[in-house]
C-alpha positions as CSV (number, residue, x, y, z in Angstrom):
1,X,10.3,-14.9,-11.9
2,X,11.0,-14.9,-8.2
3,X,9.1,-16.8,-5.4
4,X,9.7,-16.6,-1.7
5,X,7.7,-17.9,1.3
6,X,6.9,-15.8,4.4
7,X,4.8,-16.2,7.5
8,X,3.0,-13.3,9.2
9,X,0.6,-13.8,12.1
10,X,0.6,-17.6,11.5
11,X,-0.5,-17.2,7.9
12,X,2.1,-18.6,5.5
13,X,2.1,-17.0,2.0
14,X,4.2,-16.7,-1.1
15,X,5.3,-13.6,-3.0
16,X,5.8,-13.9,-6.7
17,X,7.3,-11.5,-9.2
18,X,7.0,-11.7,-13.0
19,X,8.7,-10.0,-16.0
20,X,5.6,-7.9,-16.6
21,X,6.2,-6.1,-13.3
22,X,3.5,-7.7,-11.4
23,X,4.1,-8.6,-7.7
24,X,1.5,-10.9,-6.1
25,X,1.0,-12.4,-2.7
26,X,-0.7,-15.8,-2.5
27,X,-2.1,-17.8,0.5
28,X,-2.1,-21.6,0.5
29,X,-5.9,-21.8,-0.1
30,X,-6.1,-22.1,-4.0
31,X,-8.2,-18.9,-4.2
32,X,-5.8,-16.8,-6.3
33,X,-3.5,-14.0,-5.4
34,X,-4.6,-11.7,-2.6
35,X,-2.3,-8.7,-3.3
36,X,-1.2,-7.2,-6.7
37,X,1.5,-4.6,-6.7
38,X,2.9,-2.9,-9.8
39,X,6.7,-3.0,-9.6
40,X,8.6,0.1,-10.8
41,X,10.6,-0.5,-13.9
42,X,8.3,-3.4,-14.9
43,X,11.1,-5.8,-15.7
44,X,13.4,-8.0,-13.6
45,X,12.5,-7.8,-9.9
46,X,13.2,-9.8,-6.8
47,X,11.8,-9.3,-3.3
48,X,12.9,-9.9,0.3
49,X,11.9,-9.0,3.9
50,X,14.2,-7.4,6.3
51,X,15.9,-9.8,8.8
52,X,13.3,-8.9,11.5
53,X,10.4,-9.4,9.1
54,X,9.0,-5.8,9.4
55,X,10.1,-4.2,6.1
56,X,9.4,-5.5,2.5
57,X,11.8,-4.6,-0.3
58,X,12.0,-5.2,-4.0
59,X,14.9,-4.5,-6.3
60,X,15.5,-4.9,-10.0
61,X,16.5,-3.4,-13.3
62,X,14.2,-1.9,-16.0
63,X,14.6,-2.6,-19.7
64,X,16.3,0.7,-20.0
65,X,19.1,-0.3,-17.6
66,X,17.8,1.7,-14.6
67,X,18.2,-0.1,-11.3
68,X,15.9,0.5,-8.4
69,X,15.4,-0.5,-4.7
70,X,11.9,-0.1,-3.3
71,X,10.6,-0.2,0.3
72,X,6.9,-1.1,0.2
73,X,4.1,-0.1,2.5
74,X,2.6,-3.6,2.6
75,X,-0.8,-2.7,4.0
76,X,-1.5,-0.2,1.1
77,X,0.5,-1.9,-1.6
78,X,2.2,1.4,-2.2
79,X,5.8,2.5,-2.5
80,X,7.2,3.8,0.8
81,X,10.6,4.8,-0.4
82,X,12.3,4.6,-3.8
83,X,15.9,4.7,-4.9
84,X,16.7,4.9,-8.6
85,X,20.1,4.4,-10.0
86,X,20.6,5.2,-13.7
87,X,23.1,3.3,-15.8
88,X,24.8,6.7,-16.4
89,X,25.4,7.0,-12.6
90,X,27.6,3.9,-12.5
């Protein structure tokens, strides 16, 4: 699992990732997750924002050994750009 804190428009929230491929965004209001994404590869995933805070990325490795880097469209919870690297490519 991965957790990281981020603030946007004065609203602090936390992103979490889990081994089942679920990515969630949580506010500090005890009302549950606000966003649920399905991470490609559905395995080990971590997330980060770009240095300027405008782009959201995830990266990880599937159970089959395929690595991926994803840029997310935050507002839609959809993949904006995907890069897959097969174990065979390394």
